[in-house]
C-alpha positions as CSV (number, residue, x, y, z in Angstrom):
1,M,-42.1,-3.3,-10.0
2,C,-44.4,-7.1,-10.5
3,N,-45.5,-7.8,-13.8
4,H,-49.5,-6.7,-13.2
5,H,-48.2,-3.1,-12.5
6,R,-45.5,-2.8,-15.7
7,L,-47.9,-3.9,-18.2
8,E,-50.8,-1.8,-16.6
9,L,-48.3,1.3,-17.0
10,T,-47.3,0.0,-20.5
11,H,-50.7,0.0,-21.1
12,K,-51.3,3.6,-19.8
13,I,-47.8,4.9,-21.9
14,K,-49.5,3.0,-25.2
15,T,-52.8,5.4,-24.6
16,G,-51.4,8.1,-23.6
17,K,-52.8,8.2,-20.4
18,M,-50.0,9.5,-18.0
19,F,-51.3,11.9,-15.5
20,L,-48.3,13.3,-13.2
21,V,-49.1,12.5,-9.5
22,I,-48.3,16.0,-7.6
23,D,-47.5,16.0,-4.4
24,L,-49.5,19.4,-2.8
25,P,-47.9,19.4,0.5
26,M,-44.6,19.4,-1.1
27,L,-45.0,21.6,-3.3
28,I,-45.9,24.4,-0.3
29,E,-42.8,22.9,1.5
30,K,-40.6,23.7,-1.4
31,F,-42.5,27.4,-1.6
32,V,-42.0,28.1,1.9
33,L,-38.7,27.1,2.3
34,I,-37.7,28.7,-1.4
35,L,-39.3,31.9,0.1
36,V,-37.2,31.6,3.0
37,V,-34.2,31.1,1.4
38,V,-34.5,34.1,-0.6
39,M,-36.2,36.4,1.6
40,G,-33.2,35.3,4.4
41,S,-30.5,35.7,1.7
42,L,-32.0,39.5,0.7
43,V,-31.8,40.6,4.1
44,I,-28.7,38.8,5.0
45,A,-27.0,40.7,1.6
46,M,-29.2,43.9,3.2
47,Y,-27.2,43.6,6.6
48,T,-24.0,42.8,5.2
49,T,-23.6,46.3,3.6
50,F,-24.1,47.8,6.8
51,A,-21.9,45.3,8.9
52,E,-19.4,46.4,5.9
53,R,-19.2,49.9,6.5
54,K,-18.9,49.2,10.8
55,V,-16.0,46.9,10.1
56,A,-14.4,49.9,8.0
57,A,-14.9,52.1,10.6
58,I,-13.7,49.9,13.4
59,L,-10.1,49.4,11.2
60,Q,-10.0,53.1,10.3
61,D,-10.7,54.2,14.4
62,R,-14.3,55.8,13.4
63,R,-18.2,55.1,14.6
64,G,-19.4,54.6,10.6
65,P,-23.5,54.3,10.4
66,N,-24.9,55.4,13.8
67,R,-27.9,57.9,12.9
68,A,-30.7,55.9,11.5
69,G,-32.4,54.2,14.4
70,P,-31.0,52.6,17.3
71,F,-27.4,51.8,16.6
72,G,-28.0,52.6,13.2
73,L,-29.2,49.1,12.7
74,L,-31.9,50.9,10.1
75,Q,-29.6,52.2,7.9
76,P,-29.5,49.2,5.3
77,L,-33.1,50.5,5.2
78,A,-32.8,53.7,4.6
79,D,-30.5,53.2,1.8
80,G,-32.8,50.6,0.4
81,M,-35.0,53.1,0.2
82,K,-32.8,55.6,-1.3
83,L,-32.3,53.8,-4.1
84,F,-35.9,52.5,-4.5
85,F,-37.2,56.3,-5.1
86,K,-34.1,58.1,-7.2
87,E,-34.9,58.5,-10.5
88,E,-34.5,55.7,-12.8
89,I,-32.6,56.7,-16.1
90,I,-31.7,54.7,-19.1
91,P,-29.3,55.7,-21.5
92,N,-31.1,56.9,-25.3
93,L,-28.3,55.0,-27.0
94,S,-28.6,52.3,-25.0
95,S,-29.6,48.7,-25.7
96,K,-32.8,49.1,-23.7
97,F,-33.7,45.8,-23.2
98,L,-30.5,43.8,-22.5
99,F,-29.9,47.6,-20.0
100,V,-32.4,46.2,-18.0
101,L,-31.7,42.5,-18.8
102,G,-28.1,42.8,-17.4
103,P,-29.0,43.2,-13.8
104,G,-31.6,41.1,-13.4
105,L,-29.6,38.2,-15.1
106,A,-26.8,39.0,-12.1
107,M,-29.2,39.0,-9.2
108,I,-31.3,35.6,-10.7
109,T,-28.0,34.0,-10.8
110,A,-26.8,35.3,-7.5
111,I,-30.0,33.7,-5.9
112,M,-30.1,30.3,-7.9
113,T,-26.8,28.8,-6.6
114,S,-29.0,28.7,-3.0
115,A,-31.2,25.9,-4.4
116,V,-28.9,23.2,-3.7
117,V,-27.0,24.2,-0.4
118,P,-27.8,21.9,2.0
119,W,-29.0,24.8,5.5
120,G,-29.8,22.0,7.8
121,N,-30.5,18.4,8.5
122,T,-34.4,17.5,8.4
123,I,-37.0,19.0,10.6
124,E,-40.5,17.2,11.8
125,V,-43.4,19.9,10.5
126,F,-47.1,18.3,11.2
127,G,-46.2,14.7,11.0
128,R,-44.4,15.3,8.5
129,T,-39.9,15.1,7.6
130,V,-38.9,18.8,5.7
131,S,-35.6,18.5,4.6
132,L,-33.7,22.0,4.8
133,Q,-32.4,21.9,1.4
134,I,-34.6,22.9,-2.0
135,A,-33.1,19.9,-4.3
136,D,-30.9,17.8,-2.9
137,V,-29.2,16.5,-6.7
138,N,-26.4,14.2,-7.1
139,I,-24.6,17.3,-8.9
140,G,-25.0,19.3,-6.9
141,I,-21.4,21.1,-6.5
142,L,-21.6,21.4,-10.7
143,F,-25.2,23.2,-10.6
144,V,-23.3,25.7,-8.1
145,F,-20.7,26.3,-11.1
146,G,-22.7,26.1,-13.7
147,V,-25.3,29.2,-12.8
148,L,-22.0,31.2,-11.1
149,S,-20.0,31.0,-15.1
150,L,-23.9,32.6,-16.4
151,G,-22.6,35.5,-13.9
152,V,-20.6,36.6,-15.8
153,Y,-23.3,37.3,-18.8
154,G,-25.1,39.9,-15.7
155,I,-21.9,42.0,-15.8
156,M,-21.2,42.0,-19.6
157,I,-24.2,42.0,-20.8
158,G,-24.7,45.6,-18.6
159,G,-21.5,46.8,-19.6
160,W,-21.8,46.2,-23.4
161,A,-25.4,47.4,-23.3
162,S,-24.7,50.7,-21.5
163,N,-22.7,51.7,-24.7
164,N,-20.0,54.0,-22.8
165,K,-16.5,53.2,-23.3
166,F,-15.3,52.8,-19.6
167,S,-18.4,50.6,-19.0
168,L,-17.9,47.9,-21.6
169,L,-13.8,48.0,-20.5
170,S,-14.9,47.3,-17.3
171,A,-17.4,44.3,-18.5
172,L,-14.3,42.7,-20.4
173,R,-12.6,42.8,-17.2
174,A,-14.8,40.6,-15.1
175,A,-15.2,38.1,-18.1
176,S,-11.9,38.1,-18.3
177,Q,-11.3,37.4,-14.3
178,I,-14.3,35.4,-13.5
179,I,-12.8,33.0,-16.2
180,S,-10.0,33.0,-15.4
181,Y,-10.1,32.1,-11.9
182,E,-13.1,29.6,-12.5
183,L,-10.4,27.5,-14.0
184,A,-8.4,27.5,-10.6
185,M,-11.4,27.0,-8.5
186,G,-12.1,23.8,-10.9
187,L,-9.2,22.4,-10.7
188,S,-8.8,23.0,-6.8
189,L,-12.3,21.1,-6.8
190,I,-11.3,18.1,-8.6
191,A,-9.0,17.4,-6.1
192,L,-11.6,17.4,-3.7
193,L,-14.2,15.2,-5.5
194,M,-11.5,12.5,-5.4
195,V,-11.0,12.2,-2.1
196,T,-15.2,12.2,-1.2
197,G,-16.2,10.6,-4.4
198,T,-19.1,12.1,-4.5
199,L,-20.7,15.7,-6.4
200,S,-23.6,15.8,-3.9
201,L,-23.1,18.6,-1.2
202,K,-25.5,16.6,1.0
203,E,-23.2,13.6,1.0
204,M,-20.2,15.6,1.6
205,V,-21.6,17.1,4.9
206,E,-22.9,13.9,6.1
207,Q,-19.0,12.1,5.6
208,Q,-17.6,15.0,7.6
209,Q,-20.0,14.6,10.0
210,A,-18.7,10.8,10.0
211,S,-14.9,11.9,9.9
212,Y,-12.7,15.1,9.6
213,W,-13.4,18.0,8.4
214,N,-12.5,18.3,4.2
215,V,-10.0,21.5,5.2
216,V,-7.6,18.6,7.2
217,Y,-7.5,16.7,3.6
218,Q,-7.1,19.6,1.1
219,P,-5.6,22.4,3.1
220,L,-4.1,23.9,-0.1
221,G,-7.1,23.0,-2.2
222,F,-9.4,25.3,0.4
223,F,-6.5,28.4,0.1
224,I,-6.9,28.3,-3.5
225,F,-10.7,27.9,-3.4
226,L,-10.8,30.5,-1.0
227,I,-8.3,32.9,-3.3
228,C,-10.4,32.1,-6.6
229,S,-13.6,33.2,-4.3
230,F,-12.7,36.8,-3.9
231,A,-11.9,37.5,-7.3
232,E,-15.2,35.3,-8.3
233,C,-16.7,37.9,-6.0
234,N,-14.9,41.1,-7.0
235,R,-13.8,41.7,-4.5
236,T,-10.3,43.6,-3.2
237,P,-8.0,43.3,-4.2
238,F,-9.6,41.6,-7.1
239,D,-12.2,44.8,-7.5
240,L,-10.1,45.6,-11.1
241,P,-13.6,45.8,-12.7
242,E,-14.4,48.4,-10.1
243,A,-11.4,50.2,-10.3
244,E,-12.9,54.1,-9.6
245,N,-9.4,56.0,-10.1
246,E,-9.4,54.2,-13.7
247,L,-13.4,53.2,-14.6
248,I,-15.4,56.0,-12.6
249,G,-17.9,53.2,-11.5
250,G,-17.4,49.9,-13.5
251,Y,-19.4,48.2,-15.3
252,H,-22.6,49.9,-13.6
253,T,-21.4,53.4,-14.5
254,E,-24.1,53.9,-16.5
255,Y,-27.2,53.0,-13.8
256,S,-29.4,54.3,-11.3
257,S,-32.0,53.6,-8.7
258,M,-33.3,49.7,-8.1
259,K,-30.8,48.5,-11.4
260,L,-27.8,50.0,-9.4
261,G,-29.2,48.2,-6.5
262,F,-29.4,44.5,-7.8
263,Y,-25.4,44.8,-9.4
264,L,-25.1,46.0,-5.9
265,F,-26.9,43.6,-3.8
266,S,-25.9,40.8,-6.3
267,E,-22.5,40.9,-5.4
268,Y,-23.2,40.4,-2.0
269,I,-25.6,37.6,-2.2
270,N,-22.8,36.1,-4.3
271,M,-19.8,36.9,-0.8
272,F,-22.8,35.4,1.7
273,I,-23.3,32.1,-1.1
274,S,-19.6,31.8,-1.7
275,S,-18.9,31.9,2.5
276,V,-22.2,29.1,2.4
277,I,-20.3,26.4,-0.3
278,M,-16.9,27.4,1.5
279,A,-18.7,26.3,5.0
280,T,-20.5,23.3,3.3
281,L,-17.3,21.6,1.3
282,F,-14.7,22.2,3.5
283,F,-15.6,23.4,7.5
284,G,-18.5,21.0,7.6
285,G,-21.3,22.9,6.6
286,Y,-24.4,22.2,9.3
287,D,-22.0,20.0,11.3
288,L,-21.2,21.1,15.0
289,P,-17.8,19.5,15.7
290,F,-16.9,17.6,18.8
291,F,-20.9,17.4,18.9
292,D,-22.4,13.8,18.5
293,E,-25.8,14.3,16.6
294,A,-26.8,11.0,16.6
295,A,-26.4,10.6,20.6
296,H,-28.3,13.7,20.7
297,A,-31.2,12.2,18.2
298,D,-34.3,12.7,20.7
299,W,-33.9,16.7,20.5
300,G,-35.7,16.7,17.0
301,N,-36.0,20.7,15.7
302,W,-33.8,21.2,18.1
303,L,-31.0,19.4,16.6
304,S,-31.2,21.1,13.1
305,L,-31.4,24.9,14.2
306,I,-28.4,23.7,16.1
307,G,-27.3,22.9,13.3
308,L,-28.6,25.9,10.9
309,V,-26.2,28.2,13.8
310,A,-23.4,26.9,13.2
311,L,-23.8,26.7,9.5
312,M,-24.1,30.9,10.0
313,F,-21.5,30.8,12.2
314,K,-18.8,29.8,10.1
315,V,-20.7,31.9,7.2
316,V,-20.4,34.7,9.4
317,C,-16.8,34.0,9.8
318,F,-15.5,34.0,6.4
319,I,-18.1,37.6,5.6
320,F,-16.1,38.9,8.1
321,L,-12.5,37.6,6.5
322,F,-13.8,39.2,3.1
323,M,-14.3,42.5,4.6
324,W,-11.1,42.7,6.6
325,V,-9.3,42.3,3.2
326,R,-10.8,44.6,1.5
327,W,-9.9,47.1,4.2
328,T,-6.2,45.4,4.5
329,I,-5.2,44.9,1.4
330,P,-4.7,47.2,-2.0
331,R,-5.8,47.0,-5.1
332,F,-3.3,44.8,-7.5
333,R,-2.6,45.8,-11.4
334,Y,-4.3,43.6,-13.7
335,D,-1.1,42.3,-15.3
336,Q,-0.6,40.9,-11.6
337,L,-4.3,40.0,-11.4
338,M,-3.6,37.8,-13.9
339,H,0.1,36.8,-13.4
340,L,-1.5,35.3,-10.1
341,G,-5.0,33.5,-11.6
342,W,-2.4,31.7,-14.8
343,R,1.1,31.4,-13.4
344,I,0.7,30.8,-10.1
345,L,-3.0,29.2,-8.8
346,I,-3.6,27.0,-12.1
347,P,-0.2,25.5,-11.4
348,L,-0.8,24.9,-7.5
349,A,-4.3,23.5,-8.3
350,L,-2.7,20.7,-10.8
351,F,-0.6,19.9,-8.4
352,N,-2.9,19.3,-5.7
353,M,-4.8,17.6,-7.9
354,L,-1.6,15.1,-8.6
355,L,-0.5,15.3,-5.5
356,T,-4.4,13.4,-3.8
357,G,-3.9,11.3,-6.9
358,A,-0.9,9.9,-5.5
359,V,-1.6,9.6,-2.2
360,I,-5.1,8.1,-2.7
361,L,-3.3,5.5,-4.9
362,Y,-0.7,5.0,-2.7
363,F,-3.3,4.1,0.3
364,D,-5.5,1.9,-1.8
365,K,-2.6,-0.3,-2.7
């Protein structure tokens, strides 16, 4: 900045004449991108419920939903309409404000994590270069962890506000489980950050485009992160907060209509976003293997579309893994769940972190 502009800026600050310059086209871009990501996440979560029922049917040698629409494709819409028109019940002895806040908080935190995900490279729209990432912050992965840690409040508030002993016990289970496995997940990620040297998800994808995917350097870290993702999403075999044979329906026992729908949708959105995060951190994100993007830079927007399709393919593979495990492995006992988190995964993550540091020091000599 030249001296003239610096003096002019100082004068404006002293006289209180500072104005925020708003780039209207950029605001429109971000608004449209937020709308597309949020609506896309909701639609994907809706049809993930349909896919789960189909996968369960295949594994159990039956047909699954096939009545609503061609091949049963309208079944998620029928389920959504059913939840929407169900009677809204709020228990008399519940904390009504918190009872309503719980599912809303669970839904908001589930969607917020998508803000820092790079869904693709850049596209050209009306002569403007638009990034397919809502917010490219340099602490992206810390933002994800921060929002994920808030997600437990939606479950805790819902379980406590219901004034139901089974719901409260389920909420306590969920809180202790999520906190326990966040420790191992964070430690496994530290080793990855030691290798990449950045917290930005966009930079991690660009590094993997120029070299090997991070799963090559951190196979143990990925394995720990994958197991912790199952626990964070309350998926089988870690679905102790919703153990029907012990807790009726879990923390959402007293919920009905769309409040129950919010809790169910937040679980599937968490599963979708967890798959996106794992694909971004360890499998190159929107990077297409054995394809040189630089050699086909003249393809323009088609190149970004190919990257988005590659990312979605990886996400579908992870979602199928979530479903496959659910209908294959039985539920843990709670003491087994805690033993796995504290006595096995955390020591393994610490060992992986120390081993990664030793290898980096050895090769940097």
